[in-house]
C-alpha positions in Angstrom: -13.4 17.5 3.1 -12.4 16.2 -0.4 -15.5 14.0 -0.5 -17.8 17.0 0.3 -16.1 19.1 -2.4 -16.6 16.3 -5.0 -20.2 15.7 -4.0 -20.9 19.5 -4.1 -19.3 19.7 -7.6 -21.4 16.7 -8.8 -24.6 18.3 -7.4 -23.8 21.6 -9.1 -23.1 19.9 -12.4 -26.4 18.0 -12.2 -28.3 21.2 -11.5 -26.8 22.9 -14.6 -27.5 19.8 -16.8 -31.1 19.5 -15.6 -31.6 23.3 -15.9 -30.5 23.2 -19.5 -32.6 20.1 -20.2 -35.8 21.8 -18.8 -35.1 25.0 -20.7 -34.8 23.0 -23.9 -38.1 21.2 -23.2 -39.9 24.5 -22.4 -38.7 25.9 -25.8 -40.0 22.8 -27.6 -36.6 21.5 -28.6 -36.9 17.7 -29.2 -33.2 17.2 -28.7 -33.3 17.9 -24.9 -32.2 14.3 -24.1 -28.7 15.0 -25.5 -27.8 17.4 -22.6 -28.3 14.9 -19.7 -26.6 12.2 -21.8 -23.6 14.5 -22.4 -23.6 15.5 -18.7 -23.5 11.9 -17.6 -20.7 11.2 -20.1 -18.7 14.1 -18.7 -19.2 12.8 -15.1 -18.1 9.3 -16.1 -14.9 10.6 -17.8 -14.2 12.8 -14.7 -14.5 9.8 -12.4 -12.3 7.6 -14.6 -9.7 10.3 -14.8 -9.8 10.9 -11.0 -9.4 7.1 -10.3 -6.3 7.0 -12.6 -4.6 9.9 -10.9 -1.7 8.8 -8.6 -2.4 9.7 -5.0 1.0 9.6 -3.4 2.4 7.4 -0.6 -0.8 7.5 1.5 -3.0 6.1 -1.2 -1.0 3.0 -2.2 -2.3 -0.3 -3.2 -1.4 -1.8 0.1 -4.2 0.1 1.8 -6.7 -0.9 -0.8 -5.8 -4.6 -0.7 -7.8 -7.0 1.4 -6.3 -7.9 4.8 -4.1 -11.0 4.9 -5.8 -14.2 5.9 -5.4 -15.6 9.4 -3.5 -18.7 8.1 -0.6 -16.5 6.7 -0.3 -13.3 8.6 1.8 -10.6 7.0 4.8 -9.3 8.9 3.8 -6.2 10.9 6.5 -3.6 11.4 6.7 0.0 12.4 6.9 1.3 8.8 5.1 -1.0 6.4 2.7 -3.9 6.3 3.1 -6.4 3.5 -0.1 -7.8 2.0 1.9 -11.0 1.0 5.1 -12.1 2.7 8.3 -12.6 0.7 9.5 -16.2 0.2 13.0 -17.0 1.7 14.4 -17.0 -1.9 12.9 -13.6 -2.6 14.5 -12.3 0.6 17.9 -13.7 -0.6 17.5 -11.9 -3.9 16.4 -8.7 -2.0 19.6 -8.8 0.1 21.7 -9.2 -3.0 19.8 -6.3 -4.6 20.4 -4.1 -1.5 24.1 -5.0 -1.8 24.1 -3.2 -5.1 24.5 -6.3 -7.3 23.2 -6.5 -10.9 20.8 -9.2 -12.1 23.7 -11.1 -13.6 25.7 -10.9 -10.4 22.7 -12.0 -8.4 22.2 -15.0 -10.7 25.8 -16.0 -10.3 25.7 -15.6 -6.5 22.5 -17.7 -6.1 23.2 -20.2 -8.9 20.1 -19.4 -10.8 19.3 -18.2 -14.4 19.1 -14.4 -15.0 15.4 -14.9 -16.0 14.7 -16.4 -12.6 16.3 -13.4 -10.9 14.0 -11.1 -13.0 10.9 -13.2 -12.0 11.9 -12.9 -8.3 12.4 -9.2 -8.7 9.0 -8.8 -10.3 7.4 -10.6 -7.3 9.4 -8.5 -4.9 8.4 -5.3 -6.6 4.7 -6.3 -6.5 4.8 -7.4 -2.9 6.6 -4.3 -1.7 4.5 -2.0 -3.9 7.7 -0.7 -5.6 8.3 0.6 -9.1 12.1 0.6 -9.0 15.1 -1.2 -7.4 15.8 1.7 -5.2 12.2 2.0 -4.1 12.1 -1.8 -3.4 15.1 -1.4 -1.1 13.6 1.6 0.7 10.3 -0.2 1.2 12.1 -3.4 2.4 14.0 -1.3 5.0 10.7 0.2 6.2 9.3 -3.3 6.6 12.4 -4.4 8.5 13.3 -7.0 5.9 16.9 -5.8 5.5 17.8 -5.3 9.1 20.7 -7.4 10.1 19.9 -10.6 12.1 20.6 -10.1 15.8 23.8 -11.9 16.8 23.5 -14.3 19.7 26.2 -13.7 22.3 27.5 -17.1 23.5 28.7 -15.7 26.8 
């Protein structure tokens, strides 16, 4: 439905631009070529503006990304599919993050530099398509990355 509306709007805009151009040619105006050029510029600006508009949860980058390769399948869960799996160390950092720890506390707990924690968090945010710590935790829960490991009953 949205595509039909956009195409209809583009067709209407093209008809107006061409009509103005033909009217200028009929009147003998030598500057008729400015109107289609301006019309094209307006369409390009509209397309660029529309592509930069956030589309909400359904139009996230994970849908636009290419499917994972067969050699490294992404984990499939009920809520979210990761384009690239997290490393074991990133999962450790994610668990510390979910526990509410600061970067400094995470670095002390995992015996790494605070800059290393920041690098891991940047990778986690990118892989989970998250913009904040809270969003990363929410997306990780959707992907099943923070579910507790099942305990094996020895009996």
